[in-house]
C-alpha positions in Angstrom: -13.4 -14.1 -20.1 -14.1 -11.1 -17.8 -16.3 -13.4 -15.7 -13.5 -15.9 -15.4 -11.1 -13.2 -14.3 -13.5 -11.9 -11.7 -14.0 -15.4 -10.2 -10.2 -15.8 -10.1 -9.6 -12.6 -8.3 -12.6 -13.3 -5.9 -11.1 -16.6 -5.0 -7.6 -15.1 -4.6 -9.1 -12.4 -2.4 -10.6 -14.9 0.0 -7.4 -16.9 0.1 -5.4 -13.8 0.9 -7.3 -13.5 4.2 -6.6 -17.2 5.1 -3.6 -18.5 7.0 -2.0 -19.8 3.9 1.3 -18.2 3.0 1.6 -17.6 -0.7 4.6 -15.4 -1.5 4.8 -15.1 -5.3 7.3 -17.2 -7.3 10.4 -15.1 -7.9 10.0 -13.1 -4.7 12.3 -13.2 -1.7 11.5 -12.5 1.9 13.4 -9.6 3.4 13.6 -8.1 6.8 14.4 -4.6 8.2 14.1 -3.0 11.6 12.3 0.2 12.4 13.6 3.0 14.7 11.5 1.6 17.5 12.8 -2.0 17.1 10.0 -3.6 15.2 11.2 -6.3 12.8 9.3 -5.9 9.5 8.9 -8.7 7.1 8.3 -8.0 3.4 8.2 -9.7 0.0 10.6 -8.2 -2.6 10.4 -8.9 -6.3 12.1 -7.3 -9.2 10.7 -7.6 -12.8 12.5 -10.0 -15.1 13.9 -8.9 -18.4 16.7 -6.8 -19.7 15.2 -3.3 -19.3 18.0 -0.8 -18.9 18.3 1.6 -16.0 17.3 1.5 -12.4 13.9 0.1 -11.4 11.3 2.3 -9.8 10.0 0.6 -6.6 6.4 0.5 -5.4 5.7 -0.2 -1.7 2.4 -2.1 -1.1 0.5 -1.7 2.2 -2.3 -4.1 3.1 -5.6 -3.7 5.1 -6.0 -3.7 8.8 -6.0 -7.3 9.9 -4.6 -8.5 6.6 -1.1 -9.1 5.4 1.1 -8.6 2.3 -0.4 -11.6 0.5 -3.5 -9.5 -0.2 -1.5 -7.9 -3.0 -0.4 -11.1 -4.7 -3.0 -10.9 -7.4 -2.1 -7.3 -8.4 1.7 -7.6 -8.1 2.2 -9.3 -11.5 0.5 -6.3 -13.3 3.0 -4.0 -11.6 5.9 -6.2 -12.6 4.7 -6.3 -16.2 4.8 -2.5 -16.2 8.5 -2.7 -15.1 8.1 -1.7 -11.4 9.8 -3.5 -8.6 7.6 -4.4 -5.7 8.1 -4.3 -1.9 5.0 -5.7 -0.2 5.2 -5.2 3.6 3.6 -6.7 6.6 2.8 -3.7 8.8 3.6 -4.1 12.5 1.4 -6.5 14.3 0.4 -8.2 11.0 1.6 -11.2 9.1 5.2 -12.0 10.2 5.9 -8.5 11.6 5.1 -9.3 15.2 8.3 -8.6 17.1 9.0 -5.3 18.8 12.1 -5.8 20.9 11.0 -8.4 23.4 7.3 -7.5 22.9 4.9 -9.4 20.7 2.6 -7.3 18.6 -0.8 -8.5 17.7 -3.2 -6.4 15.5 -6.1 -8.3 17.1 -5.3 -6.9 20.6 -8.0 -4.4 21.8 -5.6 -1.6 22.3 -3.3 -2.3 19.3 -4.4 0.7 17.1 -4.5 3.1 20.0 -0.9 2.1 20.8 0.6 1.6 17.4 -1.3 3.3 14.5 0.8 6.5 14.8 4.0 4.4 14.7 3.2 2.7 11.4 4.9 5.5 9.5 8.1 4.1 11.0 7.5 0.9 9.0 7.5 2.8 5.8 10.5 4.8 6.8 12.4 1.6 7.4 11.2 0.3 4.0 12.5 3.4 2.2 15.8 3.0 4.0 16.1 -0.6 2.9 15.2 0.2 -0.7 18.0 2.7 -0.8 20.5 -0.1 -0.1 19.5 -1.9 -3.4 21.8 -0.9 -6.2 19.4 -1.7 -9.0 16.7 0.6 -7.5 15.8 4.3 -7.9 15.8 5.3 -4.3 14.8 8.9 -4.8 11.6 8.2 -6.7 9.3 5.7 -4.9 5.6 4.9 -5.2 3.3 3.6 -2.5 -0.2 2.0 -2.8 -2.3 1.1 0.2 -5.8 -0.2 0.9 -8.0 0.4 4.0 -5.6 1.2 6.9 -2.8 0.9 4.3 -4.5 3.7 2.4 -4.0 6.0 5.4 -0.4 4.8 5.7 0.1 5.7 2.1 -1.5 9.1 2.6 0.7 10.0 5.6 3.8 8.7 3.8 3.2 11.0 0.9 3.1 13.9 3.3 6.2 12.8 5.2 8.9 11.4 3.0 10.3 13.3 0.1 11.2 10.0 -1.7 7.5 9.2 -2.1 6.6 10.8 -5.5 3.3 9.0 -6.1 0.7 7.5 -3.7 -2.6 5.7 -4.2 -5.1 5.5 -1.3 -7.8 2.9 -1.8 -10.7 3.5 0.7 -8.9 5.6 3.3 -10.6 6.5 6.6 -11.0 9.9 8.0 -10.9 8.8 11.6 -7.4 7.4 11.9 -3.8 8.1 10.9 -4.3 11.4 9.0 -0.9 13.0 9.7 -1.7 15.2 12.7 1.2 13.6 14.6 3.8 14.4 11.9 5.8 17.5 11.9 5.8 19.6 8.7 3.1 17.4 7.3 2.6 18.2 3.6 0.6 15.5 1.6 0.8 15.7 -2.1 0.8 13.6 -5.3 -2.0 11.3 -4.2 -4.7 9.4 -6.1 -7.7 8.7 -3.8 -10.0 5.9 -4.8 -13.3 4.7 -3.2 -16.8 3.4 -4.2 -20.2 5.0 -3.7 -21.7 2.2 -1.8 -18.8 1.4 0.6 -20.0 2.2 4.2 -23.2 3.8 2.7 -21.0 6.5 1.1 -18.7 7.0 4.1 -15.6 5.8 2.1 -16.1 8.3 -0.7 -16.7 11.1 1.8 -13.4 10.2 3.6 -11.5 10.1 0.3 -12.8 13.5 -0.7 -12.1 14.9 2.8 -8.5 13.7 2.7 -8.1 15.0 -0.9 -9.1 18.5 0.5 -6.1 18.2 2.8 -3.8 17.4 -0.1 -1.8 19.7 -2.3 -1.7 19.4 -6.1 -1.0 17.2 -7.9 -3.9 15.1 -6.7 -6.9 13.2 -8.0 -10.0 11.5 -6.7 -11.8 8.6 -8.4 -15.2 7.4 -7.1 -16.5 4.1 -8.6 -19.9 2.4 -8.5 -20.5 -0.5 -6.2 -19.6 -1.4 -2.7 -16.0 -2.7 -3.0 -13.6 -1.7 -0.3 -9.9 -1.2 -0.4 -7.9 -3.6 -2.6 -11.2 -5.2 -3.8 -11.8 -2.0 -5.8 -9.1 -3.3 -8.3 -11.1 -6.4 -9.0 -14.7 -5.1 -9.0 -13.9 -2.1 -11.3 -11.7 -3.0 -14.3 -11.0 0.7 -15.0 -9.4 1.1 -11.5 -6.2 -0.7 -12.4 -5.9 1.5 -15.6 -6.4 4.6 -13.5 -3.6 3.5 -11.1 -1.1 2.8 -13.9 -1.9 6.1 -15.6 -1.3 7.9 -12.3 2.0 6.1 -11.6 3.3 6.7 -15.1 2.4 10.4 -14.9 4.1 10.8 -11.5 7.0 8.3 -11.7 7.5 7.4 -15.3 7.6 4.0 -17.0 
């Protein structure tokens, strides 16, 4: 059974990098605009059922060069736990390619140099949108990111008071680490990496950013070479660690 699940997730992982658009059944596409006029596209899905009280939202942030569909295989597990999910396309990725009259393209040679420090505005807009949803707890939000998205999650946790729990899967130490943010104070972050990713560079980066983070914090280093979101499918205990962290910091 575990082998079958691994093959399924591996196939889904490959499809997530294709041009196919596979928003999950039950999700709706939403749009919001950042302070610098980038139109952000996202998938929004609320768990079914009759659970009372407002739902706690989790913002999902994809890899550099990816899109929100990278999270489609993990989203059902979040919904089963009762979390609402907002999976965003960062600026220049997926459908989020319009900045005023300018077209943004993550593949452009100078894209990161021009826009990586502005990606925090994408999350600011997402939080603002979440607060307009009456069924959502707008003052207690989680965020999970992989690769570049891990750095976005890290910076978000040090910038926005609404972010009460963050998970950073394979963050980098050489980009988007909060130096451009006033009163930067990262906290409540779970860092995750594997020993073999980048010949150990990924685990070193995770531990380095953890040293910049105030308690509560935790670092989990797994065997293997999986990077970013792939850690969730190559290491069965990784998903359990995420849910334990979210429950501890956000509640059920």
